[in-house]
N, C-alpha and C positions, 0 to 999 in steps of 0.2 A: 263497564257499559259508558259510553259517551252521554253526557250530561250539559257540557258546556264548549262552545265552539268561539276560538277566539282567533278574531281579525289584524291582522299587520292593515294600516290603512291607505298609506301611497303604494298605488301599482297594484293594490289587491282589491281595495274598493274604489279608489278615486284615481281616475286615469292623469299620474301626477306627472309625469313625463312628457306625457303631450303637451300639457297645463306649460311646464318647464320650458321646453323646446318652444313655444310658440311665443314664450315671455323673451328670451332669450333671444331670439331673433328678433323680436320687436328692439330690445335694447340697443342691440349691437346694431342696429338700422340708425337708430336715435344718436347713438356715439358717432359712425359714421359721419352722419350730417354735422354734426357738431365738432367735427373736426378731428376724430380717433386718427384719421390716417392709416387703417389697415382695410385689407381687402375681409369681405365679411365671414368668405370659408376658412382665411387662418383667423380670425379675431372668435369664429364660433371654436373652432378645433381649441384655442387655447381657452377660453372662455371654461369649457368643459373638462379640460387638464386640470384645470385649477379646483374644480368640483371636484374631482377624482380625490384630489390632494387634502382637502378642506372639510369634504362633504357636501353633499346636495343642499343641505339647510344652512350651510354658511350666509349670515347675515351681511357682512362685507366684502363680497365677492367682488364689487364692480372696482371696489379701491385695490385689493390684490389683484385684479385684471389690469387694470392703468400699469400699477404699479411694475407688472412682469411686461407689460407690452410697450410701456415707455419710460420705463426707470424712475419715475414721480407720479403721483396721486393729481390729476389735474381736476378738479371735483366740480367744474362746470361739467367736462363731460359726464361725469359720475353722475351728475343730477338730471341732464336727458337721459341718462342708461334704464336708473330707477323709477322715475316717472313713466317710462314709454313701457317697462316691464308690468310697473300696478295696474297701469290702465289696459293691459295685455289680459291679466289674471285673472281682472273680474269675471271675462267671458269663456273662459278654459277650466275652469272647476268643474268637473263634471265625474259621476258615476260611471262605472263600467253597464253597459247597456243592460244585461242582466240583473245589476247586483241590489236595484229595491227589490223585484218582485222574490227575488233568492230570499233575501234577509228577511222579507215579510214569512215567506213558508217555515223557515227555520227555525223561526221564533216560535211557532206553532207545537216545538219540540223541544227545542234544546234551549239554553242560558246562552245568550250571545252577548261579547264582549270586542273590546279594540284594546290591542297592545300597540302603540305606536313609537317613534324615533323622533318624531317631530315634534318642537315646542308646543307646550301646554295650549297657550292661544292660537298657533297658528292649527294646531288642531281639530279645535273648536270650532274656528270660522271657516273651514274648508268640510265639517261634519255639516256645518250649518247652511252653506253656500247650496249643500247636496239635497238638503230638508232632511236628513239621516240623524241629524245630533237627538233626535229623541229615541233611536232604536237601539241602543244598548245600555245595558244593564250597568256596567263597569267600563272606562275608559283610562287608560293608565298610557301617561306620558313622559318622556325623558325628565319633562320639568319635573313629574310626580314623584320621582323615585331617584332621579340624578344620574341615572345611570342607563346607558342604550341597550340595546336586545343581545348587544355582545356579552351582556351579564346576565346571571339568573334573574337579578332582584326584580327586572320589570315583570318576569311572569309569576316569579312568586307573589309580589303583590297582587297579581289579578286572580292567581287563585285563591291567596287568602279573602281577598273581597267576596269571592264568591262562594266560600264553604266548601271546595274539592278540593279530589285530590289529582295530582298529575296525571293519572292512569283516566280521569274522569273527563279529560280536555283533548280536542283536537285544535292543532293551531294552524292556520291559513296565511300563507306568503310568499313572497316572489324572493325573497332575499336568502340564499344556500346559510351562510354563513350565520345571520342574525336570527330570522325566523324559524330556521328548522335546524342548524346543528345545536345552537342553544336550547332550544325547545325540547328535542330529542334528548340531550343531554340529563334534564330534569325527571325522565318520563312520559313526556307530553304526546302524544300522537301526532303527525302533521300532515301538511298536504303543501305541495307545490302548487304555486299559481304560477304556472310556465306563461299563461298569455300576458303577465305583468308588463305594460310599455317599459321598457327601459334603454339605453344607449351603450347596453352588452348583452349581449346574445344571452339567452337563458341557458339552462344545462343542456348536456345530450339527452334526450330521452331516457329515463330510466334510470340515470346517471345523479341525481337531486342528494339522493340519499334520503329521501320524503318515506313515507309510508302510502301515499300518497302523489298522484300527478293530476293537473286539469288544464284545459286549454279553455274551459270559459267556466265563469263561475256558478253558473248552472247546474253544472256537473257535480256541485257537491250534494245535490238534493238525492242522487244517486247513488253515492258511495256506501259501501256495508261497512258502517261504522257502528 
């Protein structure tokens, strides 16, 4: 019997990639105005290629971007990019449309937790920004266990905090390798969030390897778990 539902945060609860795209577009526009000397389309493509290489949470992305684009880091241009990114970020940290009512309904029956690869402070800032910081019994971040969800450690830490067995948990997330495969390897039931906004296409329907697949977070309320 399922006793707890474990959520990934970005692209499962928080519309992270919409925020990321808007912030990156604003940063690139500002860097171009500051003298970057690239077309926006080319700059955007290069920036996300670097994100692919170093991770979507990489904190020195604009330095790496300038190094790749110009062969050296122009900190004046980097500063314009960072400031534009931060200004835009305040407006675009939002939950998915049905996230809040779905979580509130699930809390009536299940224990609710988060397992995120976001840094500890970033995770709490996002939850506070969408007024969901008090919704979860346990929040496990990469900063808490020093391992990403490519490893079993975050899942084991969450199960331990909740005092439940793997078969008593359901993990929901948009990343097949980290949210689905790792959880399944531990015996945790899994649900693939196909609706998660991403710059990569979701897996073909029925091919995620998860026990369940959903197109909207509210579909969790109807799963036979």
